[in-house]
N, C-alpha and C positions, 0 to 999 in steps of 0.2 A: 642661545640655548632655547630650544622650542619647549612650549608648555603644552600639557595635555588639554584637549578641549573640555570645557566644563560639563558638556553633555555626557561625555564618557565617564568623568569622575562621578557625576550624580547617578549614572546608570550602574556603575560598579558598586556604589554604596547601597543602592536600592537592592541589588542582587545579593550583596553580603547580608543586609538586614533581612532579606527574604529566605536566607538559608541555602542559597545556590552554591554548589560546590566550587571551590577556587579554580579548578581546571576549566569548568564551564565558563567562568567569568573571564579567564584568559582567552578562551576561544571567541567569546563575544567581543572582547576588546580588540582582537585582531581584525575581526570583520568590521567593527565600528571604524577603525582607522582607515580601512579600505573604503568604506562608505563615505567618510568625511573628506577623503582626498578625491572624491568624485567617481569612485569605482561603481560600476553597475553590474559587472559580471558578464557583460555582453560578449558573445562569441561571434565574430564576423564571418560571413560566408566566404569571404576572400582568404580567410586564414585556415580553412579546413577543406578536407576532401571527403567524399563518401566512404563509408565503411564497406568493404567487400571481402570476398573469400572467407566467409565465416563457416566453421564446421556446423553440422546439423545433428541435433539430438537423435533424430530418426535414423541416422547412419551409424550410430555408435555400435561397436562390437567389443564389449568389455568382458574380460574373463570374470565369471561369476564369483570366484574366490577373491579376486582383487576388489570387486565391487563391494562384497560383504565386509572385507577388511577396511575399506575406505569409509563405509557407512558407520562402522563401529567406532571410528575416530571422529565422527561428525556430530555436532550439536545443531539442533533446529531452533532458530531464533525467529520470533514473529513480532512485527511491529503492531502494537495493540493500544496505541494512545488515543485513537479517535473515538469521539462520542456519537458520530452519525448525526450531528446537528443539522446538516443539510437535508436530512430526511425526517427531521422533527424528533429525533431521539434525545434522551437526556441521560443516557448511561452508555456503557461500552458498546460500540457498534457490533462487536463480536458476539454479543448476547442476543442478537436478533435471530429469530427463527428463519431458517432457510429451507428446511426439508421437513416433511411430515412422515418420513419412512419408519420411525420407531415409535410405536404406540405407547411404550412404557417410559418415554422420555419425561423427565421431571417437568411439571407445569410451570408456567411463568405467571407471576401475580400481576405483571404490568401488561395489560392488554394492548396498550398503545405501542409497545415494542415487539409484540409477538402475536402472530395470527393463530397459533395453535400450540399444542403440547409436543411439538416435534423437536428436531435437532437444530441447535444454534450453530453459528460459525465455530464457536469454541468446541462444541461437542464433536463436530466433524473433524476439526484439527486434532483433537485428542484421539479420536478413533483412528485417524491416519497414522499417528505416531505409534499407538499401541499395536496396530496391525503390522507396521514395519518392524517393530521390535520382535514380534512373534515370528515373523517370516524369516528374519535374518539373524536373530540372536543379539543384535546390537542394543546397547543400553539406551542410546538415542535420547538424550535429555531434551525437553521442551522448555525454553526460556522465553518469557514474554517481556518486551519493553513496554511497560505501562506508563500512563501519565497519572498525575495526582487525581484526575477525574475518573479514571477507569480502574485503578488498582483495587479498591475495596470490593466492588461488584465482581470483578474478574476472579479474584482469589476466592471469594465466597462460592462462585460457580464451580471452580476447580476442586473445591473441598469434597465433592462427591466422587472424585477419582483418587483415592488414597494411594494407589500404586503408581501414580504419575511421576512423582518427584524422584530424582536420582540422588543418592546419598552424597552429601557434601556440596550440592548445588542448589541455588534458589530457583523458585518457579518464575521469578520476575525480577526486574530492576526498573528504576524510574528514569524517564527522560527528564531533561532539564527544562527550565523556563527562563525567559528573558523579558525585559521591558520593551514595550512598543515605544517608538521614538516619534516625536512631533516632526512632521515633514518640513516645517519652516526653519527649525533651529537644531534638530536632532537631540533635543532634551527629552528625558523620559516623560511621557504624557501623563497627565493627571486627569482622572475621571471619577470624581466623588460619587456620582450616581451609581456606579458599579465598579469598585476598585479592581475586581477580578479582570475587567476588560483592559486594564493597564498592562497585562501580561500576555505573552503569546509563546507557543512552542518554537524552538529554533529550526524547525524543519527536520525531516528524518535523517539528515546528515548528522544530527546529534547522537545517532546510534553509537558512533565510535567513541565520542567523548563520554557518553553514559556508561558504555561497557568498561572503559578504562577507569573512570572515577568511582564507579560502584564496586570495583574489585572483581566483577564477574569475569572479565577477560582472564585475569590471573587465576581465578578459581577453575575455569575451564581447562587452562593449560596444566595446572597442578593435578587435575583429575585425569589427565591423559588424552585430552581431546586436541586434535590438530586442525580441524576444519569447521567452518560454520556455513550453514545453508540458511539464508535470510530471505524473508518475504513478508508481505502485508497479511494481516489476519483476515482481511476481506477477500483474499484471493485463494479460494479453496482448490485451485488447480495445482498449486505449488506443494504437492505432497512430498514426503521423503522419498528419495529416488537413489537406490544403490548404484545403478548404472551411471547416473550423473556424478555421484560422489567418486566412483572409480575413475571416470574420465578426468575430473578435476585433479584428483590426487596424482594421476599418471601424467598430467600435463606439466607438473612442476610450477605452474603459474601461482603468483601470490594472490591473484584476484581474478574473478570471472563474472561476467554479466550475461544473464539470459536475455536474449533479444528475440523479437518476433517480426515477421514481415508486416509492413504497414499496409493497410487497406484504406479506401476513401474515408472510413470512419476514424482513421488514426492520423489524419493530416496535422492535427494539433498535438502538442505534448512532447515530452522528452524523447530525443533520438540520439543515437551514437554517431559520431563523426571522427575523423582522424585529423589531428592538428598537424599541419604541414611543417611547422617549425621543428618538431622533434619526433614526429611519427607516432605520438601517443594517442590512444583512444580517449575521446572526450565525450562527456554527456552534455548536450545542449538542450536546455529546457526552453519552453516558450518565452518565459520571462527573461531569458538571456539572448533572445533573437531580436535584432534591430528590425524596425518596421520595413526598411528597405530590403531586408533579406527574407521576409515572410514567405514570399512566393517560392523561393528556392528551398526554404526549410520545409514547406508543405508539399514539395514535389516527391511523391512516394516512389517514383521510379528512380530518382536521383539518390535520395536518402532512404534506403529500403528498410532499415531496421529501427524499431522503437524499443525503448527501454522498458522492460516489464517490472522492474524493481525486484526481480528474483536474483539474488546475488550469492556468490560463493567467495569466501576468502580464507586464506591460510592464517590461523590465529597467531602463529609464531611470527609471520611477516608483519601482521598488524601490530603486535606488541613491540617489535623492533622499531617500526616507524613511529609509534607513539612515544617510545622511549627517546628516540632521536629528537623529537619535537616537543618533549616535555608535555605530552598529552594533547598538543594542539595540531591536529591533522590539517594539512594545508589545503583545504577544500576551497573551491571558488565561491565567491559571494553571489547570492541571489538577493536582489533588492525587490521587495514586494510592497507596493503602495496600496494602502487600505484606508479605511476610516476606523477610528477607535472602537466604535460600535458598528459591527459589520451589518447590522440590520437597519442602521440609520445613515444614509448617504450624506446627510448634512452634518454629521458629527465630525470632530477634529480629524483632519487628514494625518495619517501616521505612516511611518516606514517600519516594516517588519524585516529584520535581518534573518535570512534563512540560508540553508545549504541543503543539498540533495545527497541522500545516501549513495546513489549511483554515481555521483561525481567523483567518488574515490577511485574510480577506474583510472583516472589520470595521475593519481599519486604514486602508483606502483609500477616499477619497471617490469615489463613482461606481462602486463594485464591482458586478458583475452576475452573474447565473447563467443557464445554458442547460440545457434538458432534453435528455437523451440517452436512447436506448433501451439495452437490455441488451447489445447487440453491442459497446459500448465499456466494458462493466463485466463482466469475467470473472475475478474474483479467485480465487486458490486459497489458502484458509486451512486446509483439512482434506483428508484423503485422499478424502472423498466428492466434493469439488470436483475433485480430481485425476482421479478415475475418469471424470467427465464429459468433461474435456478430452482424455483419452486415447481416448475412445470414438468411434464413428462418428457421434455426434450432431453433431460439428463436422467441417467440411472445411477443410483448409489450402490456401489458394490459392497461385498463383505469386507473389503479392505478400506471402505469409506472414501474411495476415489469416485469422482463424478465422471461419467463417460457420456458423451453426447451421442444420441441416436441418429442425428442428422445435422446438417449445417445449421448453425444458429440463425434464426430470423432476426431482422432488425425490428426491435420493439420500440415504439415511441408513444408514451402515454402523456396526455395533456397535463401540464404542470399543476394547474389549479386543483383539480380533484384528486390527483394521484401523487403529488410530490412528497407529502408527509406520510409516514408509515401507517399511522392511525387511520387516516382517510383512505389510504390504499387498501388496507385490510377490510374496511367496511364495504368496499366495492367488489371484493372477491370473497364473500362470506363462505363459499363452498370450496375455496382453494383456486389455484390457477387453472385456466382453461388448457386444453390440449394444444400444444404448439409444435408437436413433432412434424406435422404436415404443413406448417406455415412457412412462407417465404419472407413475409413481413407482417407486422401488425401495427397500424396507426389508430389510436383512439383519440379523436379530436375533442369529443365532448365528455360529459359526465355520465358514464355508463356503469351500471351494476351488473355483474355477471352471475348467472345462475349456475346450477350444478351440471356437470357433464358437458360444458360448452366445448366445441371443437373449432379451431381456427385453421383455415386452409388457404393456400396461395398467398397472394398479395392482398391481405385483408385490411379493410378500413371501416371504422365506425365514425359517423359524422358528428358535427358539433351540436346536434339537437339533443343528444343524450337520451337516456331511458334505461330500460332493463333488457338484458339479453336473456331470453327464457331458458329454463332447464333443457338440456339436450340439444340446443340450437347449434347450427353451423354458421360461422362467420367467414365470409370470403370477400372478394373484391367488391361485391355489391352490398356489403353490409351483412345484416342478418338474413341469411338465404334460406333457412329452414327451421 
């Protein structure tokens, strides 16, 4: 008779003592056993084929009545658990200002997280939902998956929208947490200097567990909703889309992934492939790719589509699968090797057990993918991305959708002066320069930008640093006027 590893027993007890839902503990236990048996979640190139013949969003021709009917049965779910710590933030990343288009926007008291009194990610998301409601008549609930770190600030920010909530449905639910494991023995790590670092989120694959355990999945079904459109809160391109809802409802598929064509900038990251064993679409993340397969995985001509993390799923199909598995959706394991203190590379090596939300594509028979253009994929992971969204490259419409006026230039800001939002804001005191005429912008040194700066062509500012004067033009030769 086999005995359970002591590390799992101790981890289960720690989760129970920490108030983690029993279903989340069961999910963790399944992944732990996979990890302890040597599982890494690696998906070999020899076992997959490229994904091809994907329908295009741009080619859809959906009956308007069918589109409105489908959207009326759709809930909008946003993943909102991130703090934006990589950019120096200490609260919900979705509370970061991204536009200054609305002069009457409530001011932010935290200048380190906001450059002005404009619109935050959350403001834009709410604007998109309210606009879609007005245009289609759909109730269209917005439900956020928050973390313990983002819930209070987010709900406080949403309080200024008293018309947002839909009767009988919450505005949010909480993602779970799990212990980090020592890499040497898979015991829960202890870190008395900061016990909060002993815990980590389970990856965004926790969405399904959290929906189920919180009762939100059942509440959505009871309220008459059939579909869910899911995306990250830092991707303002993923606005409610009636045509897409109509396509998904008409497809009869239980699950759909929005994918985009890879460019040289997308060589790394999750991409969809087809498993040769059973013909199912599978998500392969970088952490699931063997070193020997990296060249094939990064071949954007061979593997053409990357995963945008914009997803659609049939709530009834999800509920049936979760009932079948007692709430433990059979997602593939992702092993993530870290140190217990991510800021201290000499701290104890740990393993974080994770899963990817998009990996559920392989769980459902008949799952499909649809190709979108970059207008539905505008993530902000760095301040370089943030500069683009704050610039004149994008126009914010009355429906709160962002529309690009030109192809987006590649923006590369020096890490030291610009990585943290507070430092970034200090260097753009008058706002973002004009980027609509730029092909690229590389800022190698510490530069502060004046008012009315215009960037053109393949622009570069050297590592000597300095100030770009008001009204100056920046081009291939640096400050040219």
